[in-house]
N, C-alpha and C positions, 0 to 999 in steps of 0.2 A: 591500579588495575583490577579488573573484575574477577571474582572468583566464578563467575558465569561464563566468561569467555577465555578459550584457550588458544593460545597462537604458537605457531611453529613455522620454520622455514625449512622445507625438504625438497630436495631435487628442484631448487630455485624456484619453487612455488611457495608462496605465503599462505598458509593454513588458518583460517579464523574458524573455531569449533565454538557454536553455542551451545551451552551446557545448565540449562534452568529447566529441565524435563517437567518438573511438577507445576511450574508455571507456563508452560508451553513455549517456553523461550521469550516471554513477555519482556520486553525492553526497559532496564532499569537506566538512570542517568549513568552509573557506573559504567555498566554495558556499552551504552552510547560512546562514552570516553575511552574505553579500551580499544572498540573498533576504530575510530576515529584516530588515536594514537598511532595504532598497528598500521594503518594505511598510510598515514603521513610520514612515518619512518620508512615505510617500504617504497616509497614513491620514487625517491631517488637513490634508491640501495641496489647497486648492479648485482647484488646476489638474489634478487627477487625480479622474476620477470612475469610473473603472474599472481593473482590473488583467488583463492577457493573457499569461499564461505560455505559452512553447512550445519549441520545439528547432530549433536550426539544422540538424538530421538527420532525415532521414524514416526512418531505422532505428530510431530511439528517442526517446521523450519523455524518460525518465529510467528507468534497468534497477534503480535502488535506490541503497543506501548502498555506498561503496566496501568492498568485503568484504575485498579483499587488506590493504587500509590494516587492516582489524579483526584479521586474521591477525597481521601484523607486530607491532601493539602490543600485541595479547591474547597471544602467545607470550613478548613480551619482559617481561610482568608476569604470570605464571601465577595470582596470585591474584584477577586479574579486575578489578582496580580503578586502571588506567591512568589517568593525568590526562586524556589524549588521548581515550580512550575515553569518560570521564565526561562531558567536554566536548561530544563530538560527540552523544551521545544525549540529553542535557539540552538541548542547543540545538536539535537536530533535532525533538524531542517540543514543545519550546515554541514553534517554529514552525509546526507541526502545528495546536496551537491558536491561535494568531494567524490562519491561514488560515481554520479552521473557524468564527471569529467575526468575520470581517473584515467591516467595515460598508459595504464597497463590492463592486459585482459583481466576482467573482472567476472568471475564465474560464479553463480548462486545454484546450488542444488536446493529446489523448493520442494522437499520430500515432506509431505504431512500437510498440516495447517499453515498457511501463509496469508496473514491478512493484515491489514493497517499499515503498522510500522514496519512490520515484515516485508511488505510491500516496498516500502521505501528503501530497504537495505538490498533489495533483489533486483528493482528495475533500474539497472544501470542507466539504460537510455542511449548511451553512445555507442560509437562504433566499436568499442573494447568490451562491451558486454556480452554474457553468454548465459541464458536462463535455462536451467533444466527443470523439466517437471517428471512425474513418476504417476503411477496408477493410484498413489496414496494423495495426491496432490488436492488439498481443499483451499482454494483461492477465493478471496473476497475484499471488497473494501466496505466492510459493514458499518460504518460509522453513524449513518442516519438511524440506526438501530439504539445507539445509545446517546442520541441527541448531539451528535457531532458532524462533522463533514469530512470526506474523503481527503485527508491532508497529505502529509510526506510527498508533496509532489503529485499528487492525484489529479489536480486540476490541470497539469501538464499532460501526465501519460495515459489518463482516460480519456480526454478529449481528442487524442490521437490514435484511438483505436478505430476499425471500419465503422463508417455510418453513425449510428446512435448507440452502439454497443456500450461505450463507457458511459453514456448518459443513463441506461439500462442499469447497468452494474452500479453507479453511483447512487441513484436514486432508489433503488430495491435493495441493496446489499447482499445480492443474491451470491451463494457459493457455487463457484464451476470448477470443473476438473480439467484433466490435462489436455484433451481435445479442443475443449472451449478456449482455454488459455492459449493454445496455440493459433487458434482461429483469430482471437481478439489481437495478437501481435504482443501479449504479454508473457509470452514464454518462446523459447527458440527449439529445443529439441526435447524428444521424450526418451526415457530410459527408464526399464522396469526396474522396482526395487531389488528383484534377484539378481541384477546385473550390477549392483551398485559396489560390491566388493571387487568387482572385475575392473569398474571404472577407477576405484581408488589406487588398484595396482598399477593401472596404466599412467595415473598422476605421478605415481612415486617412481616410476621406471623411464616414462618416455623423455627423451631428449628435448629439454624446453629452453635450449639456449636462443632460438627466436622467438620472439614475444607472439606471433601468430600461432605458431606450430601448435600450441597445446589446444587452442580452440579448433583447429582444423582436426587435430587427432580426436577430440571428443565428437565433433558432428561427425566424422567418419564412423566412429563406434557407434553413435547414436542411428546412423542411417538403417542398421539392420532391423530397427525396431519402429520405424515411422509408421508402418501400417498399423500398428496397434493402438494409436492414437491420432488418427487422422483427422486434420481440421475440419475436412469437408463432411464428417460424421459428426460434428459436434451439435449439440442442441442450439447452440446460437446461430449456427450456420442454417439449421433448419427453420428458425424462427427469424432470421434475418429480415425479411421483407415486413412482417408485422412489427418488429421492434423499431425498424426506421420508420413506418408509418406512424406509430403511436408516440413515438420520444423525441420527434421533431419539434420545433418549437421552443418558446422561451418562457412558458407559463406551465408550472406544474397542474394547475387546476385544470388546464386543458388536456393535457396528458391523462388525466383521470378520468375527464369525461370521455375521452376516446376509448379509454379501456372499459368503462361501463357499457358502452354501447357494443362492446365486441363479445359476442357470445362463445368465442372460441376458448377453450380451456386454458391455454397458455394467457391468455389476455384476463381471464378470471382469476385465474392463480396470482398473475402479476399485481393486478389490484389488490387482492386480499393480502399480499405481503406489504405494499405500501401503505396500508391502512392502518400497519402496525408502527409504522414509522413516525419520526418527528415531522409533522407538518411543516414547520417552520425550516427546520434544517433539509428538508428536501427541498425546498424552494431555494434556501441559501445556497445547496450544492448545485442546482441547476445553474443559478447565476455565475457560480464559481468556474464551472466546465465551460459555460460560454465563454467567459473572461479568459480563462485559461489556454482556451484555442489559440489565441494570438499573442501570448506571453511567452518569453524566455524561461527557461527553469528559474533562473534567479529571481526573476520580477514575479513568478507564480509562487515560489518559497516565500519572498517577501510578503506577498498578498495574503497567503494562507497564514503566516505568522499575526498579521494584523488580526485574521479572522478568529483564530483561536483563543485570544486574548478576549474578544468580544463574547465568545462562546461561554467561557468561564464567568463572564461579569453577568451574562444573561441566566445562566443556571441551569440551562436545559441538557447540559452533558452531565452535570451532577446529578439531576433527576434519572437520565437514563442509566448511569452506573449504578445509583443506587437499587432501581427496579431490577436490573440485570443481575448483579454481584453481591450487593451488600444486603438488602433485604430478600432478593430472589423472588419477588412476587411476579414479576414479568407484567404489570400494570403500571408503567410510567403515566404519570399526570402531565401530559406535554401540554405546553403554553406558546401558542394558542393550540386551542383541542382540535381544531380541523383546518382543513386548507381553506375553506370559506372564509376564515377569520384572519388568515396571513395577508398583511399588507405590503405593499412595493416598499412602503418607508421603513418596516421592520426589516425586511431583507436587505435594503440599502445600508441600514445601519452597521451590518456586518462587514462591510467593505470600506467604513470611514477608516481614515488613517488614525493610529493610535499614538505613533511617534511623528516628529519632523523628518524630513527625509535624512537629514544630516545625523540623526540619534537612532535611526532604525537599529535594532540588533543584528539585522543580515545585510546591513549597508556594504559590506565589503564583498559581497558575493558580486561575482561576473560572469 
């Protein structure tokens, strides 16, 4: 069990509280294992009719995986096959699959920062999921900023957002708020932080013997505040036509050219963001999203498991983490250094099979 994850059962609801505030609840392997163990225990427990996952801190729900851990073990094993890395990504992705198909209501309170791996434990995706955002929500899949790609099922849930919204979010790593998350279909309801104590009181006292009751109760409670984060008022809604126009297609180089020719402030800001990201991993991400659009959850996670091994073998992610959190110079030396240098063969290499089908670490997912 992890010291950073506290679980309890109250009022027939299984509560999972993430409690690693100094690291913004970045996921460690022990945390992944504790969450997984709790969900598996509660899945067939008649005393648990729903699950509610939240944070002890208003600053962050979960900022992702522990990238300093990735760097430390990744640099210690430059071939990219550290046993600890292998276990972390295999077990994290398996947890994402458990959450996606959880048979009981799985409710995530995405208050504060929710990025990367935090999205993986919040984007349940199934009919049993309910995702809550607040005015503090800062949501992103920012992996291209550290030389990675939007994993934890990002190939699946980003590719199913309206139009090219997911492509925009994946290639830029842009941070969005509550209204944008609702517009993108990455959240379900908005509740202001001032009302969270009342929400918790509701969970503690509402009859939850019927599995659908608690979600209905939360939706009814949240309806009062719907006009405070209307999806139609989001930045993504305002720029939807521009995003769809520029981010269609299968070449990041072409997307960049379209943005270069756009004098609109939004287009120029977007181009400036992309010029700071890993050219290679933006191209890999675009291919991931195009492939993920036709894959099942399990097949997408298996694809991403192959991809993440290639990332550590290549070393782009280690350079990205070095620049961001180790040396903190914010000047990553990307390889290749520009979009013009990225080849289709380099991109294709990230999708080559690492293991034969019968030996894939996620072969049992269905």
